[in-house]
N, C-alpha and C positions, 0 to 999 in steps of 0.2 A: 278201521273207523268209516262213518258214514258222514259224509259231508254234503250239505246242502248250501250252495253258493247263489246268492240273489246278485245278479249280474253275472260276471264269469267269462265275458267275452273280451272286454278292454281292460287293459293297463293293470292294475292292482288285483282285480277279479281273476283276470286272466292267469297272472302270476300263481296267484295262490290255488286256482284249479289245477295249473301244471304241476305245481309242487305236490299237491296232494294226489295227483295220479302216479306220479315218480315213487311215491312211497307206498303206492299199491291200494289206497284208498277207494272207495266206492262213491261218485261223485254224481250229484245230481245239480243242473245248473237251470235255475228260473231266470228266464230273461226275454225280452222283447222281440228277439227275431232279426234284428237289424245287422247282425253279425253272426257268423258261425263260431259255436264254441268249440273247444279243442277235442279232437277226437277220444272216443273212450268214455264219454259222460252220457248221463240221463238226460234229455233237456225237457224242458216244460216252458211253455211259453203264455206270456201275460204280461201286463202293463199295470205297473203299481198306481199310476194316476189316473186310470180309466174305471169307470163303473163296471163292477164284476171283474175287474182285472186280476185279482187272485183267485179267480174260479179254478185255474190248474192245480194250484196250490192247496185250495179246498180239499179238491178230488183226491190228490195226493196223501193230504194228512188224513183223511176218511181212510183211503185204503191201507195207510200204514197201522192205523189205529185198529182198524177190523182184523188186519193180519195177526196180531198178537206176538210179532216178531220185534218188537221195539221201532222206535223212531230213528231219526237222524241224532248222530251223537253231537253233532255241531252244525250251527247256521253261522255263514258269514257274510256280513252286509256292510256295502261300501256307500250307501246312499248318502246324497249331498243335498238334497233340496228340502222339500216340506216335511217336517218331523212326523207328521201324521201317518206317513207311509211306514215309516219303521215302525210307529204303533200299531198300525193296522196288522202289518206282517208279524211282529212279534207276539201279539196276543193270539193270533191264529195258530202259532208254531210253539206256543209256550207248553202244551201237551203232548207234542210229538217229538219234541227237540231237546236234548239234553243242556245245551250250552249256546249263548248267543254271542257272538263276537261283532262287534260293532268298530269297524274301522273309520276311527275319528281323526282330529287333527289337533296340531298345538295351536290352532287358530281359535280354540273354545276359551284360552285365559283371557283375562281381562287387559284390556291395553292401557299403557306398555306393559308387558311383562318384563321384571327384572332380568337382567342378563344373569345368567346362572341359575335360573330357578328352576323348580322341578314340578312333580304331579301336586304338589301340596299348594302351589300358587292359586290365587283365587279366580274363577271362570266367570264369563260373561253374565250379566243379568237378563233378565227377559225372555229367557227361552222356555219353552214348554213341550212338552211330548205332543199335545194335540195341535200344535200350531200349523199354520200355512208357512208358505215359504217367505222369508224375510231376507236375511242377510247370512253370508256363508259360515260366520262365527256361533251365531244364534242357532241356524239350521242344523250344525254339528252337534251342538251341545243339548238342542231339543231330542236329536237322533239318540245320544246319550242315556238322556233319560227315559226315552220311550223303551228302551233296550232293558235297562235296570227296571223300570215298572213293571215290564211283562214276566221277566226272567228272575229277578232279583238279585241282590248283589252277588251272592255266592254262585251263580250260574251265568253272570254275564262280565265280559271281558272287554274293556274300552281302550282300543289302540290309538293313541294319539299319535299320528304320523306327522313327520316335517316334511321337507323337500324331498320329493320321491322321485328319482331319475331311472332310466333304464330302459331296456327294449318295451315296446309296446305303449311308450308314452304318447298319451294323445293332448297333453298340453302345450307342447311345444318349447319347453326350454331347452334341454339339451339337442334334440332336433334343429332348432334354430341357430346354434352355436355351430353345430356339425356342418349344416348347410354354408352358413357364412364362410367359415376357415376352407370348406373345400372347395368354394368359389374363387378364392385366392386373391392377391393384392394387400394392401394396407388394410388392417382389420384394427378398429378401435378395441382395444383391450383396457378395460377400466381397472385401476389399480386402487391399492398396490399390488404387486404380484404376490407377495406373501399373505394376502387378504384371507382368514381362516373362513372356512366354509363347513357347514355341517349338512348332510343329506344322507339319504339311505338308497341303495340299490333295490328295486322293486322285489327283486328275487330274494334279498336278505330280509327284505320285510315279511314277504310271505311265508319264507323258511320259519321266522321268528314267530310268527302267528301260529302256526302249525304245532311247532315246537311247545308254544304255550298251552295250546287246547290239550295236548296229548299230556302234559303235567298238572292240568287241571286249574289253570291260573286263572284269577278272578281280579276285578279291580280296574283301576286305570293306569296304564303305562305310556308314557312318552317313548315313542319307538323311532329313533332316528340316529346315524352315526355320530359318535363322541364329536364333542367341538374339535375343530381342526382336523376333521377326517381328510380333507384336502385342503388346498389352496385354489385360490382364483388362477394363477399361473401354472399349477400342476394341472389343473383341468383343461385349460386352452394348449397348453403344450400337448397334452395327450390329445387332444382334437386335431392338432396341426400332425402328428406322428400317424395316427390312424387313417386319416383321408388322404394323407400324401399330397394335399395341394400345396401350391406355392405362395401360402399366406407368410404374411409380414406383421407379426403382433407389435402394433405401435402402443406400448404402455402409457396411459393418461391418466393423470392425478384425478383422483375425485372430484378436488373443484372445480375443474376444466369440464368435467362430463356434467356436473350439477349444473355450472354457469351457463351451459348451451342448452339448458332447459329438458335434458333427457332424463325420463323417468327411471328410476331404478327398479329392478325386478321385473318390468313389464317391457320396455324398450330395449334393455339390456339385461335377459333373463338370468336368473341366480345371482346377479350381483347386487348388493346394497350397499353403502358407504360404511366404512367401518366407522365405530362409536356411535351411531343412529340407534334409535329405538328400534326400527326395522332389522338391524343387523343383531342386535340384543336378543329378538324375538325369535330370528330365524337361523341363526347360526351359533348361538350361545346356550343352547339348553343343556341343563344338568340331566343325563340318561343312565346315571351309574345304575337305577333301579333295572332297567331293561339288561343292562351289560351284566349284572349280577344274575340276571336269569338266563342267559346264554348268547345276547345278541354279539353277533360277529358280521363284520363288514367285509366285503371283498375291495380290492384297491381300484382306484378311479380308472387307470388303465382299462381293466376288464370291463367296467361299467361302459366305458365311452367305446371301446372297441366292439362290444356285443351292440350297443345301440346302433353303431353306423352299418354294422354287415346288416341288421335288421331294417334299417332306412333302405339300404341297397335292394333289398330282397323286394321293396314296396316301388321301386324306380325312384326311390330319393325322396320321396312326399310321405310325410308322416300323416296319420289321421289327426283331427280336429276337432274336440268336443264342443258341439254348438253352445254349450252354455259358459263356455270360458272365452274371454277375449284373445284374440290373436297376440301373439308376443312377437317382440323382434323392433329393429331399427330401422328406420328408413334410410336407404344407401345415401341420398342426397344429403340428409342430417350428418351422417357417417363422414362423408367427404368434406363436408365444411368444418368440420370440427378438427380433423385432421390436415386440414388443407392442402389435398391432393383433390385430383381430377378423376373421374370415372370409377370410384370406389364400389 
């Protein structure tokens, strides 16, 4: 199989590239040159937001067409800004690639999505394939529309991911918890301990995508671990074990956390209060379609351990996407809520 990865040097894209290389696929990576791609790929440089930014792809596509040897079997795209960047790239590649996989998001569903809803739920309005950047939900939905417009329903696969964790994370959610637990002392652990969480390890997401490509899958799939993949308690307990830090998890009721003005999801990453619209949207999606199509998820201990080992290889500091807000709780706020000194 021949893969063209748009991106491929960070988080989801990198996981897809590494998984493809492990399968013996031939991989071309189109990226901006800000990070080194994995060894063993063909590298094309370009910036999809710049004038003539697709020049390297234009030349490569022309060479593919002239060779008569066939083009790429699949393009995988993780773009999350202006949909017209997906439109322009997909149109360019429609004649030289067999299938277009767009890694989208469960955020494309109209708010608030009902707990337990699946791919049949209504999507956000106002998205367009030719739009500039607006908000995350409409941008992702616009990217979906652009992929389908260029490749058609039968040649496009829309992968609506949920919460993604694991090595290479450049959002900061699991890395923040690992760093906080490693620092030790009393840790504000938002309750309840048995709060069900729904996430997917980035490597399991990548593996499912490539399996789906090999099967010739098309259409939209919600791809995240089943509800209750783990719990808040299991996640933080795993953080304590793998870091070996002297952390003291102080389980705190949701009412106390919210009463202190602490923002779920951003100031306390991953966590959102049970029974809220946000919990229903993030941690209670019906993913039975993806499970029927082979979705398998590794245990939380492995995800946490491997993320910690990756962080240590970087000196303990995770990369941070410049277009995403920094997550985490101010130590002074944590100390005040817990009523302790020097947290």
